[in-house]
C-alpha positions as CSV (number, residue, x, y, z in Angstrom):
1,M,-22.8,-22.2,5.8
2,A,-25.4,-20.1,4.1
3,T,-26.0,-20.8,0.2
4,K,-24.7,-18.3,-2.4
5,S,-28.0,-16.3,-2.5
6,D,-27.8,-15.7,1.0
7,V,-24.2,-13.9,0.9
8,T,-23.4,-10.7,0.3
9,T,-20.0,-9.9,-1.1
10,Y,-18.0,-7.0,0.1
11,T,-14.6,-5.8,-1.1
12,V,-12.1,-5.1,1.8
13,K,-10.9,-1.8,2.0
14,Q,-9.5,-2.2,5.7
15,A,-9.3,-4.6,8.3
16,L,-7.8,-4.7,11.7
17,A,-7.4,-7.4,14.4
18,A,-7.3,-7.4,18.3
19,R,-7.4,-10.0,21.1
20,V,-10.3,-9.0,23.4
21,E,-10.6,-11.0,26.4
22,D,-11.0,-14.7,25.4
23,H,-11.6,-14.0,21.6
24,I,-10.1,-12.1,18.6
25,E,-11.9,-9.4,16.8
26,I,-11.5,-8.3,13.3
27,A,-12.8,-5.1,12.3
28,V,-13.5,-4.8,8.3
29,E,-14.4,-1.9,6.5
30,A,-15.6,-2.5,2.8
31,E,-15.2,-0.1,0.0
32,D,-18.7,0.8,0.0
33,G,-18.2,2.1,3.5
34,T,-20.0,-1.0,5.0
35,K,-18.4,-1.8,8.4
36,L,-18.7,-5.1,10.4
37,K,-17.0,-6.7,13.3
38,L,-16.3,-10.5,13.3
39,K,-15.6,-12.1,16.8
40,A,-13.8,-15.5,16.4
41,S,-11.8,-18.0,18.7
42,A,-8.2,-18.6,18.3
43,D,-9.0,-22.1,16.8
44,Q,-11.4,-20.7,14.3
45,L,-8.7,-18.3,12.9
46,D,-6.0,-21.1,13.1
47,A,-8.4,-22.9,10.7
48,L,-9.1,-19.9,8.4
49,V,-5.0,-19.1,8.5
50,G,-4.7,-22.8,7.1
51,D,-7.0,-22.2,4.5
52,L,-5.6,-18.9,3.5
53,E,-1.7,-20.5,3.3
54,T,-3.1,-23.6,1.5
55,I,-4.5,-20.9,-1.3
56,L,-1.6,-18.5,-1.4
57,D,0.9,-21.4,-1.7
58,A,-1.2,-22.7,-4.8
59,D,-1.2,-19.5,-6.1
60,D,2.5,-19.5,-5.8
61,A,2.9,-22.6,-7.4
62,A,1.1,-21.9,-10.3
63,A,2.9,-18.5,-10.9
């Protein structure tokens, strides 16, 4: 993965997802108007969802 100095942080304004052939596309618009599209496999998104669930569960436990 890129180092912290190689990464630009954006705040998400809107995000949409769709299955396209053999992959999933996530279209993201940032608050500053920057738009990008991410292409990922189902396995990559399963891993990401697992990470997000762990983070959200930890937040719930702390509350």
